[in-house]
C-alpha positions in Angstrom: 7.3 39.9 14.8 10.3 41.3 12.7 12.6 39.8 16.2 11.1 35.7 14.2 13.9 36.1 10.8 17.0 36.2 13.5 16.0 33.6 15.9 18.1 31.1 13.7 21.2 33.5 13.4 21.3 33.7 16.9 20.5 29.9 17.9 22.8 28.9 15.2 25.4 31.4 17.2 24.5 30.3 20.8 24.7 26.4 19.7 28.4 27.2 17.9 29.5 28.7 21.8 28.2 26.5 23.3 29.1 23.0 21.5 32.5 25.3 21.3 32.6 25.4 25.0 31.3 22.0 25.3 34.4 20.3 24.0 36.4 22.0 26.1 35.2 19.8 29.7 36.8 16.6 27.9 40.1 16.1 29.0 43.0 17.8 26.9 41.1 18.6 24.3 41.5 22.7 23.2 38.7 25.0 23.8 38.5 27.8 21.7 36.2 30.3 23.3 39.1 29.7 25.7 41.3 32.3 23.8 40.7 36.1 22.9 41.5 35.8 19.2 38.3 33.5 18.8 35.9 35.8 21.4 37.0 38.8 19.8 36.1 37.4 16.3 32.8 36.4 17.3 31.7 40.0 18.5 33.0 42.3 16.4 31.7 40.0 13.6 28.5 40.5 15.1 28.8 44.7 16.6 29.6 45.0 12.6 26.8 42.6 11.4 24.1 44.2 13.5 25.1 47.9 13.0 25.0 47.4 9.2 21.8 46.0 9.6 20.6 48.6 11.5 21.5 50.9 8.5 19.9 49.1 6.1 16.5 48.7 8.5 16.6 52.2 9.6 18.8 54.6 7.8 20.4 57.3 9.4 18.0 57.2 12.4 20.2 54.6 13.3 22.7 56.6 14.2 19.9 58.3 17.3 20.6 55.5 19.6 24.0 57.8 19.6 22.0 60.7 21.5 20.3 59.6 24.5 16.6 61.3 24.1 16.0 64.7 26.1 19.8 65.4 26.8 20.3 69.5 25.7 21.5 69.9 22.8 24.9 72.2 24.1 26.3 68.1 25.5 25.1 66.7 21.3 28.9 66.4 20.5 30.0 65.0 23.8 27.3 62.6 24.0 27.8 61.2 20.6 32.1 60.8 21.2 30.3 58.6 24.8 27.7 56.9 23.2 30.5 55.1 20.7 32.9 54.7 22.5 30.6 52.8 24.7 29.0 50.8 21.5 32.7 49.5 20.4 33.4 48.5 24.3 30.4 47.0 24.6 31.4 44.5 21.9 35.0 44.0 23.0 33.3 43.2 26.7 31.8 41.0 25.2 34.7 39.4 23.9 36.6 39.9 27.7 34.2 38.5 29.5 33.8 34.8 28.0 36.9 34.3 27.3 37.6 34.9 31.3 35.4 32.8 31.9 36.0 29.9 30.6 39.5 30.6 31.0 39.3 30.8 35.0 37.0 27.9 35.4 40.1 25.9 33.4 42.0 27.5 35.8 40.4 26.9 38.9 39.7 23.2 38.2 43.6 22.9 37.7 44.6 24.3 40.9 42.7 22.4 42.5 43.0 19.2 41.2 46.5 19.8 41.7 46.2 19.9 45.2 43.9 17.3 45.3 46.5 15.6 43.2 49.5 15.9 46.3 47.6 15.3 48.8 47.4 12.4 47.8 50.5 12.3 46.9 51.9 12.3 50.2 48.8 9.7 51.9 46.6 11.4 52.9 44.3 9.9 50.7 41.2 10.6 54.4 41.8 14.4 53.5 41.4 14.1 49.6 37.8 13.7 49.9 36.8 17.7 50.4 39.0 18.7 47.9 37.3 15.9 45.5 34.0 17.2 46.3 35.2 21.2 45.2 36.3 19.5 42.2 32.7 17.9 41.4 31.2 21.6 42.4 33.7 22.6 40.4 32.8 20.2 37.2 29.2 21.3 37.4 30.1 24.6 37.2 31.7 24.5 34.4 29.5 22.9 32.7 26.9 25.2 33.4 28.9 27.9 32.3 29.5 26.3 29.0 25.6 26.7 28.7 25.4 29.8 29.4 
């Protein structure tokens, strides 16, 4: 029930990322999510917003996410440091993964299309069928990644 008030934000964020990714499917169009600064900006602003929202909602009890339940008190300082690093690393890895997925798809498509062009320019049009088929599958994969 309480999660329903966050649905519009999550939907807007999803549609924003999907539209930026779909924009990159068109030839010669800049893909903003292929740049780490854009994805870091998104992930860091969301993690800061979630942290502030957690403090506003649960006050000091929000810090309990830094201490796993049932852990010995002797390990508390180490666990808090490790969990804090993990919490921040989650935001960084989210930004890197989004940018890496988009860049990998574009690079794969560029390499195979260059290979296909070389085959066709050498007069081996019959042999270009297989790389063209791979390019079609990569385009479908790019479309799936754009929505994910």
